[in-house]
C-alpha positions in Angstrom: 86.7 66.5 78.0 85.1 64.7 80.9 83.1 66.9 83.2 85.2 66.0 86.3 88.3 67.2 84.5 86.6 70.4 83.5 85.4 71.0 87.0 88.9 70.3 88.4 90.5 72.7 85.8 88.0 75.5 86.7 88.6 75.0 90.5 92.3 75.2 89.9 92.1 78.4 88.0 89.7 80.0 90.6 92.0 78.9 93.4 95.0 80.7 91.8 92.9 83.9 91.4 91.7 83.8 94.9 95.2 83.1 96.3 96.7 86.1 94.3 93.9 88.4 95.4 94.4 87.5 99.1 98.1 88.3 99.3 100.1 91.3 100.2 103.8 92.1 99.6 105.6 93.1 102.8 109.2 94.3 103.4 111.2 91.7 105.2 114.9 91.5 106.2 117.2 90.0 103.6 119.4 88.7 106.4 119.4 89.0 110.2 119.4 92.6 111.3 120.9 93.1 114.8 119.4 95.4 117.4 120.8 98.9 117.1 121.4 98.6 113.3 120.1 101.4 111.1 117.9 99.9 108.3 118.7 100.7 104.7 117.2 99.6 101.3 119.8 96.9 101.0 118.6 95.2 104.2 115.1 94.7 102.8 113.4 92.5 100.2 109.7 92.0 99.4 107.9 88.8 100.2 104.2 87.8 99.7 102.0 87.0 102.7 98.3 86.4 103.2 96.5 89.7 103.4 95.3 88.9 106.9 98.9 89.0 108.1 98.9 92.8 107.9 95.4 93.0 109.3 96.0 90.7 112.3 99.4 91.9 113.3 100.9 95.4 113.5 103.6 95.0 110.9 105.3 97.6 108.6 103.7 97.4 105.2 106.1 99.8 103.2 109.8 100.2 102.9 109.4 103.9 103.6 108.3 103.1 107.1 111.6 101.2 107.8 114.4 102.9 105.9 116.4 105.1 108.2 114.9 103.6 111.3 116.9 101.6 113.9 116.1 98.0 114.9 115.0 97.9 118.6 115.5 94.1 118.6 116.9 91.4 116.3 114.9 91.1 113.1 114.9 87.7 111.4 115.2 87.2 107.6 112.0 86.6 105.7 109.7 87.5 108.6 107.4 90.6 108.7 108.7 93.4 110.8 106.5 94.4 113.7 105.9 98.2 113.7 107.1 98.5 117.3 110.4 96.7 116.5 111.9 99.9 115.0 112.4 103.4 116.2 113.9 106.7 115.0 117.7 107.0 115.5 118.6 108.5 118.8 120.0 111.9 118.6 119.9 112.6 122.3 120.9 110.1 124.9 120.0 110.1 128.6 122.7 111.3 130.9 124.8 112.8 128.1 125.3 116.5 127.4 123.1 118.2 124.8 122.5 121.7 123.4 119.4 123.5 124.3 118.3 126.3 121.9 115.7 129.0 122.8 114.7 131.4 120.1 112.2 134.3 120.4 112.0 137.6 118.5 115.6 137.6 117.3 117.0 136.5 120.7 118.8 133.2 120.6 120.0 131.5 123.8 122.1 128.3 123.5 123.1 126.4 126.6 124.6 123.1 127.6 122.1 120.7 129.4 122.0 117.1 130.5 119.4 114.9 128.7 117.1 113.1 131.1 115.6 111.0 128.3 116.6 109.4 125.0 115.0 111.0 121.9 115.0 111.0 118.1 114.1 113.8 115.8 110.7 115.2 116.6 110.5 113.6 120.1 109.9 115.7 123.2 112.5 115.1 125.9 113.2 116.5 129.3 116.6 118.1 130.0 118.2 119.7 133.1 120.2 122.9 133.2 123.5 121.9 134.6 124.1 125.1 136.5 120.6 125.8 138.0 119.1 122.2 138.1 116.0 123.6 136.3 114.2 120.9 134.2 112.5 121.9 130.9 111.1 120.0 127.9 111.9 120.6 124.3 111.6 119.0 120.9 114.7 117.2 119.4 115.7 118.7 116.1 117.2 116.9 113.1 120.7 118.3 114.0 120.4 116.9 117.5 119.8 120.2 119.3 116.8 120.6 121.6 114.5 123.5 120.8 112.4 125.1 123.5 109.5 127.3 122.4 107.6 129.8 124.5 
């Protein structure tokens, strides 16, 4: 075998190894996902990108970061999903009524309030007591109630 052919074969094999080592699989939309759509496993596929893609840009690297989240803007098929393009589903919406729950030592107070901010589970939001006008903050619970702790 001529030396040039041998060198070309070795270079080809090394290039393939380097290319495989320098890639990462990222979740991408299977089809266009419109803003406001909740993302499910069926919306996503895996696609290979250069490793530097995840290092240079703040993109979601695992399906678990995306499933159950809501698209904040239109997500294009086959493109990495920027981490800031998704958010938790809103359970409390600004200007709408919400339930405030206060619990302490067996005492439970539940009242109707007006949400002053949007919020998903785990977010702190400000709310206003409809009767007194008093503004308080509380954490949005999984069931959509807002819990105030002392």
